[in-house]
C-alpha positions in Angstrom: -0.1 0.1 0.0 1.3 3.4 -0.8 2.2 5.7 1.7 -0.6 8.4 1.0 -1.7 11.3 3.0 -4.5 13.4 2.0 -5.6 16.0 4.6 -8.7 18.3 4.3 -6.6 21.1 3.7 -5.3 19.3 0.6 -8.5 18.2 -0.5 -9.6 21.8 -0.8 -6.3 23.3 -1.6 -6.8 22.4 -5.1 -9.5 24.6 -5.7 -7.3 27.3 -4.5 -29.2 8.3 25.1 -31.0 9.5 26.9 -29.4 6.6 29.0 -27.1 7.9 31.8 -23.5 6.7 31.4 -22.3 4.1 33.7 -20.0 5.0 36.3 -16.4 4.5 35.6 -13.7 4.0 38.3 -11.0 6.7 37.7 -8.4 8.0 40.0 -8.9 11.8 39.1 -12.1 13.3 38.1 -12.3 15.1 34.8 -11.4 18.8 34.8 -13.7 21.6 33.9 -11.3 22.6 31.5 -7.9 22.2 30.2 -6.4 25.2 32.3 -8.0 23.8 35.3 -6.4 20.6 34.9 -3.0 22.0 34.1 -3.3 24.1 37.4 -4.2 20.9 39.4 -1.3 18.9 38.0 1.3 21.8 38.9 -0.3 22.3 42.2 0.4 18.3 43.1 -3.5 17.8 43.7 -3.0 15.2 40.9 -0.5 13.9 38.5 -0.1 13.8 34.8 0.0 10.0 34.7 -3.4 9.7 36.9 -5.0 12.3 34.7 -4.0 10.6 31.4 -4.8 6.9 32.7 -8.3 8.2 33.9 -8.8 10.0 30.4 -8.1 6.6 28.9 -10.7 4.9 30.8 -13.1 7.6 30.1 -12.3 7.0 26.3 -12.7 3.4 26.4 -16.0 3.5 28.1 -17.2 6.4 25.7 -16.2 4.6 22.4 -18.9 1.9 23.5 -21.8 4.3 23.5 -20.7 7.0 21.2 -18.4 5.8 18.5 -16.4 9.2 18.5 -12.9 7.5 18.0 -11.2 5.7 15.1 -8.2 5.0 17.4 -7.5 5.0 21.0 -3.6 4.3 21.6 -3.1 3.7 25.4 0.3 2.1 25.1 1.5 5.4 23.2 0.0 7.7 25.6 1.2 6.3 28.5 4.5 6.0 26.8 4.6 9.8 25.9 3.8 10.8 29.6 6.4 13.6 31.0 9.1 12.2 33.4 8.0 14.8 35.7 4.7 13.9 37.1 4.2 17.7 37.9 4.2 18.5 34.2 0.9 18.8 32.8 -0.3 16.3 30.2 -3.8 17.5 29.0 -5.4 14.5 27.5 -6.8 15.3 24.0 -7.5 13.9 20.6 -6.4 14.6 16.9 -9.0 14.8 14.1 -8.5 12.1 11.6 -8.1 14.4 8.6 -4.6 15.4 9.9 -1.4 13.8 10.2 -0.1 12.7 13.4 3.3 10.7 13.3 2.9 7.1 14.2 -0.9 6.9 13.3 -2.8 6.6 9.9 -4.6 9.2 8.6 -7.8 7.5 7.3 -9.8 10.8 6.1 -13.1 8.9 7.3 -12.7 7.0 4.3 -13.0 3.1 3.4 -10.1 3.8 0.7 -7.8 4.5 3.6 -8.6 1.3 5.6 -4.9 0.0 5.4 -3.0 3.3 5.1 0.2 3.1 6.9 1.0 5.4 9.8 2.1 9.1 9.0 5.6 9.9 9.1 5.5 13.3 10.3 3.1 15.9 12.1 1.2 18.5 10.4 2.2 22.1 11.5 -0.9 22.9 13.4 -1.1 19.6 15.2 2.6 19.6 15.9 2.3 23.1 17.5 -1.0 22.2 19.4 0.6 18.7 20.6 3.5 20.9 22.4 1.0 22.8 24.6 1.6 20.2 27.4 -0.9 18.2 25.4 -0.9 14.3 25.5 -3.1 13.2 22.3 -4.7 9.6 23.1 -5.9 8.8 19.7 -7.8 10.2 16.7 -11.4 11.1 16.2 -13.8 10.3 13.7 -14.9 12.3 10.7 -17.0 12.1 7.5 -15.2 11.1 4.6 -12.6 14.2 3.5 -14.8 16.2 6.0 -17.3 16.7 3.2 -20.4 16.4 5.3 -21.9 18.4 8.1 -22.8 15.2 10.1 -20.3 12.5 11.0 -21.8 9.4 9.7 -19.1 7.9 7.7 -19.6 4.3 5.9 -16.2 3.3 7.2 -17.3 3.4 10.7 -21.0 4.2 11.3 -22.5 7.4 13.0 -21.0 9.2 16.0 -23.7 9.6 18.7 -24.5 12.7 20.6 -24.0 12.6 24.3 -27.1 14.5 24.9 -29.4 12.1 23.1 -27.7 9.3 21.1 -30.4 9.4 18.4 -29.4 12.7 17.0 -26.0 13.6 15.1 -22.9 15.5 16.9 -22.8 17.5 13.6 -19.5 17.4 11.4 -17.1 17.3 10.3 -15.4 17.6 13.9 -18.2 15.2 15.2 -15.9 12.7 17.0 -13.9 15.4 18.8 -17.2 17.2 19.8 -18.4 14.1 21.2 -15.0 13.6 23.2 -15.4 17.0 24.7 -19.0 17.1 25.3 -19.1 13.8 27.0 -16.3 14.7 29.5 -13.8 12.4 28.0 -11.2 15.2 27.5 -11.5 18.9 28.1 -10.3 20.2 24.5 -9.8 18.5 21.3 -8.4 19.4 17.7 -11.0 20.2 15.1 -10.9 22.1 11.6 -13.6 23.9 9.8 -13.7 24.3 6.0 -17.7 25.1 5.8 -18.9 25.2 9.6 -17.0 22.1 10.7 -16.1 23.4 14.2 -19.1 25.7 14.7 -21.8 23.0 13.7 -20.8 20.2 16.2 -20.2 22.8 19.1 -23.8 24.1 18.3 -25.2 20.6 18.5 -23.1 19.5 21.4 -23.1 22.5 23.7 -19.6 23.4 23.3 -17.6 26.6 22.5 -16.3 26.6 18.9 -14.5 29.2 17.5 -13.3 29.2 13.8 -10.0 31.6 13.6 -9.3 33.9 10.8 -7.8 32.8 7.5 -3.9 32.8 8.1 -4.1 33.2 11.9 -2.8 30.1 13.4 0.5 27.9 13.0 0.6 25.8 9.7 -2.1 27.8 7.9 -1.9 29.6 4.6 -1.4 33.3 4.7 -2.9 35.7 2.3 -6.6 36.4 1.7 -7.3 33.9 -1.1 -11.0 33.2 -1.1 -10.7 29.4 -2.2 -8.5 28.8 0.9 -11.3 27.9 3.2 -10.0 25.4 5.7 -8.7 26.2 9.3 -7.6 24.6 12.3 -8.6 25.1 16.0 -10.1 23.3 18.8 -13.4 22.4 20.5 -13.6 23.2 24.1 -16.0 23.8 27.1 -14.7 27.0 28.2 -13.7 30.1 26.3 -10.5 30.3 28.2 -9.2 27.3 26.7 -10.0 28.4 23.2 -8.3 31.7 23.7 -5.2 30.4 25.3 -4.9 28.0 22.2 -5.3 30.9 19.9 -2.7 33.2 21.4 -0.3 30.4 22.0 -0.5 29.1 18.3 -1.1 32.4 16.4 1.6 32.9 13.6 3.6 36.1 13.5 2.0 39.4 12.6 1.4 40.0 8.9 -1.1 40.0 6.4 -3.0 42.6 8.0 -3.6 40.7 11.1 -2.9 42.2 14.5 -1.8 39.7 17.2 -4.5 38.4 19.5 -3.5 39.2 23.1 -3.8 36.4 26.0 -7.3 37.0 26.9 -8.7 35.7 30.3 -12.0 37.2 30.6 -14.0 40.2 28.9 -12.8 43.3 27.8 -16.3 44.7 28.0 -16.4 46.5 24.7 -20.3 47.2 23.5 -21.1 46.0 19.9 -23.5 47.1 17.1 -24.6 43.4 16.2 -26.6 42.7 13.3 -29.0 39.8 12.7 -29.6 37.8 9.6 -31.9 34.8 9.7 -33.0 34.1 6.1 -31.8 30.8 4.8 -30.3 30.5 1.4 -33.4 29.9 -0.5 -35.1 32.8 1.2 -36.8 30.9 3.9 -36.4 30.7 7.7 -34.9 28.4 10.2 -37.2 26.2 12.4 -39.0 27.6 15.3 -36.4 26.3 18.1 -33.9 28.1 16.3 -35.9 31.2 15.7 -36.8 31.4 19.5 -33.1 30.9 20.4 -32.4 34.0 18.3 -35.1 35.9 19.8 -33.8 35.3 23.1 -30.2 36.0 22.3 -31.4 39.3 21.1 -33.0 40.4 24.2 -29.8 39.1 26.1 -27.6 41.0 24.2 -29.6 44.2 24.4 -30.0 43.5 28.1 -26.0 43.4 28.1 -25.6 46.8 26.4 -25.1 45.9 22.9 -27.1 47.4 20.1 -29.0 44.8 18.0 -30.4 45.6 14.5 -31.4 43.6 11.4 -29.5 43.3 8.2 -29.8 41.6 4.9 -27.3 39.3 3.3 -24.9 41.5 1.3 -25.3 39.4 -1.7 -27.7 36.8 -3.2 -27.5 34.0 -0.6 -28.8 31.4 -3.6 -26.0 32.5 -5.6 -23.6 32.2 -2.7 -24.9 28.6 -2.0 -24.3 27.5 -5.4 -21.1 28.8 -5.8 -19.7 27.3 -2.5 -20.9 23.9 -3.4 -19.2 24.3 -6.9 -15.9 25.3 -5.0 -16.5 21.9 -2.6 -16.8 19.8 -5.8 -13.5 21.0 -7.0 -12.1 19.8 -3.7 -13.8 16.7 -4.1 -12.4 16.3 -7.7 -8.9 16.6 -6.2 -9.6 13.9 -3.6 -10.7 11.4 -6.4 -7.8 12.1 -8.6 -5.4 11.6 -5.5 -7.1 8.4 -4.4 -7.0 7.0 -7.8 -3.2 7.8 -8.0 -2.6 6.1 -4.8 -4.8 3.3 -4.6 -6.2 2.7 -8.3 -9.8 2.2 -9.3 -10.2 -0.1 -6.2 -9.6 2.8 -4.0 -12.2 5.0 -6.0 -14.6 2.3 -5.7 -14.6 2.3 -2.0 -15.3 6.1 -1.9 -18.8 7.1 -0.6 -21.2 8.0 -3.5 -21.4 11.7 -2.4 -17.7 12.2 -3.0 -17.7 10.8 -6.3 -21.0 12.6 -7.1 -19.3 15.9 -6.3 -16.1 15.0 -8.0 -18.1 14.4 -11.3 -19.5 17.9 -10.9 -16.2 19.3 -10.2 -14.5 17.3 -13.1 -17.2 18.8 -15.6 -16.1 22.6 -15.1 -13.9 24.0 -17.6 -10.9 26.5 -16.7 -13.1 29.2 -17.7 -15.8 27.9 -15.4 -13.2 27.5 -12.6 -12.0 31.4 -13.4 -15.3 32.6 -13.4 -16.0 31.1 -10.0 -13.0 32.4 -8.4 -14.1 36.0 -9.7 -17.3 35.5 -8.0 -15.9 34.2 -5.0 -13.7 37.4 -4.5 -16.8 39.4 -5.0 -18.7 37.6 -2.1 -15.7 38.4 0.1 -15.6 42.0 -0.8 -19.5 42.5 -0.3 -19.3 40.6 3.0 -16.7 43.1 4.2 -18.3 46.3 2.8 -21.4 45.2 4.8 -19.6 46.1 8.2 -19.7 49.6 7.8 -23.2 49.9 9.8 -22.3 47.1 12.4 -19.4 45.4 14.3 -20.4 41.6 14.3 -23.2 39.4 12.9 -25.7 37.2 14.7 -26.9 34.3 12.6 -28.3 30.8 13.4 -25.6 28.2 13.0 -27.8 25.7 11.3 -31.5 26.2 9.8 -32.6 23.0 12.1 -32.0 22.9 15.9 -31.1 19.1 15.8 -30.3 16.6 13.1 -31.8 13.0 13.6 -29.0 10.2 12.9 -29.6 8.9 9.3 -31.4 12.3 7.9 -28.1 12.8 6.0 -27.2 9.3 5.6 -24.3 8.8 2.9 -26.6 6.0 1.4 -29.3 8.8 0.3 -29.3 9.7 -3.2 -26.5 12.0 -3.4 -28.1 15.1 -5.4 -31.3 15.0 -2.7 -28.5 14.6 0.0 -26.6 17.6 -1.1 -29.7 19.7 -1.3 -30.9 19.0 2.0 -27.5 19.4 3.5 -27.1 23.0 1.9 -30.5 24.0 3.3 -29.4 23.0 6.8 -26.0 24.8 6.3 -27.2 28.2 5.3 -25.0 30.3 7.3 -21.5 29.2 8.4 -19.7 28.7 5.0 -19.7 32.3 4.4 -16.9 33.0 7.0 -14.8 30.0 5.5 -14.9 32.0 2.0 -14.5 35.4 3.6 -11.7 34.4 5.9 -13.4 35.8 8.8 -13.5 34.8 12.3 -16.8 33.3 13.5 -18.0 31.1 16.7 -20.8 29.3 17.9 -21.5 30.0 21.6 -23.6 27.4 23.8 -25.9 30.0 25.4 -29.3 28.6 24.6 -31.2 25.3 25.0 -34.0 24.0 22.9 -37.3 22.8 24.5 -36.1 19.3 24.1 -33.2 20.0 26.4 -30.7 19.7 23.2 -28.2 22.4 23.1 -28.6 25.2 20.8 -25.5 27.3 19.9 -25.7 30.7 18.5 -23.5 31.9 15.9 -21.6 35.2 15.8 -19.2 36.5 13.3 -17.1 39.7 12.2 -14.5 40.3 9.7 -11.1 38.8 8.9 -9.0 39.5 11.9 -11.8 40.1 14.5 -10.8 37.3 16.5 -10.1 39.3 19.5 -13.5 41.0 19.4 -15.3 37.8 19.3 -13.4 36.2 22.1 -14.3 39.4 24.1 -17.9 38.9 23.4 -17.8 35.1 24.0 -16.2 35.8 27.6 -19.1 38.4 28.3 -21.7 35.7 27.1 -20.2 33.2 29.1 -20.5 35.2 32.3 -24.2 36.4 31.4 -25.5 32.9 30.4 -23.1 30.4 31.8 -23.2 26.7 30.3 -20.3 25.0 32.3 -22.9 23.7 34.6 -25.0 22.0 31.8 -24.1 18.2 31.3 -25.4 16.0 29.0 -27.1 12.8 30.2 -24.0 10.7 28.5 -21.4 12.0 30.7 -18.0 10.3 31.7 -16.3 13.3 33.9 -17.2 14.5 37.5 -20.5 15.8 38.4 
């Protein structure tokens, strides 16, 4: 078998339960967040070894209920423990779209079932793992990260710890399940169309998509087709803020450094609200109720809330984003064929092959026209901020996604149409390179989490973190735990 690697970024670069969890014997309780765990280890209240061993026990138990991981490597996690037990080793997971040396990168695909281990770390996960992180394994993803749910044919669906009949979202669904269920306090994730923010919204987590070019290992420059970025999913804002400040690239490209933020600066923002879907419709009643409650919360906090239209025709944007997605799928199929032959291509999911067919049918003139339109969308988005500072939108047009609703076994054209009706809001910031976040401040009447989506322009990461800290203080979520929970109560 060829030594083949194809990360999500490389795929896209060519385009430019309710049952309660059983009690688990563990030496140390799971921390509230990664910073608290590190403080406890440094103080001697617990040790790095017992924290990692406890997390491995939680991971093994959670895997049987949630199917969140493609690999849990106990021997390596134990062998990698620091010699000094007072040196923090924060249990975490790496999403299986990125290379981590010694583990195979299977990309959520049956075509990679026998792929050999990676020989080096990708730049972001290498930098992330050096933040006193102790990766325990790799988390599940849909094939090449192309879906907004995590139900790959290679492994089956990842289940949501709030209710296992529902999806964790995607494509960082495995990482979201691990953090939401208390297995680890923080996990690697990436976002090429909403893949950090969607799982955060559905699993009650904080998920921030950084600005394009902000963090280590990511392309510099403001090229609309460079849509994928890496970051983390966490339970606390401060864990995400620390990760961003630690892993940001050197200043440049018009991006000012993000300071180390430990709490709100307290800026008051003009926040514009957009709720229309790409086809001119409205999100479901639970989502709209959450938006209305969020508007009142923001106004009560002293922010100005106003309505705004999309700065471009949302239906045209959706069509062109799918075309960009199709070009990425085309590159993926070409690379799989080169590495594994037609047998490898035959193992790819129907949606991947369907999108690749659309991308292959595009002429060079089609691609050039697409890239020109993408730049127009980006510029129109940026210009719209003359009258407001930040945006508030839903994350998805539905408050929950039943497992199977977006099954990869469904007819591909129908499946893609339903997915794009759901994903009406988050791809905008991938195309524009803007910072955006899902904040778990709302709950549906069913008790399921309901994240709210805030966005700025490229470079507005610090402003969003300021607002996130304000919201965390005004509507705290740390005390809300799912029925399937493996940490301390």
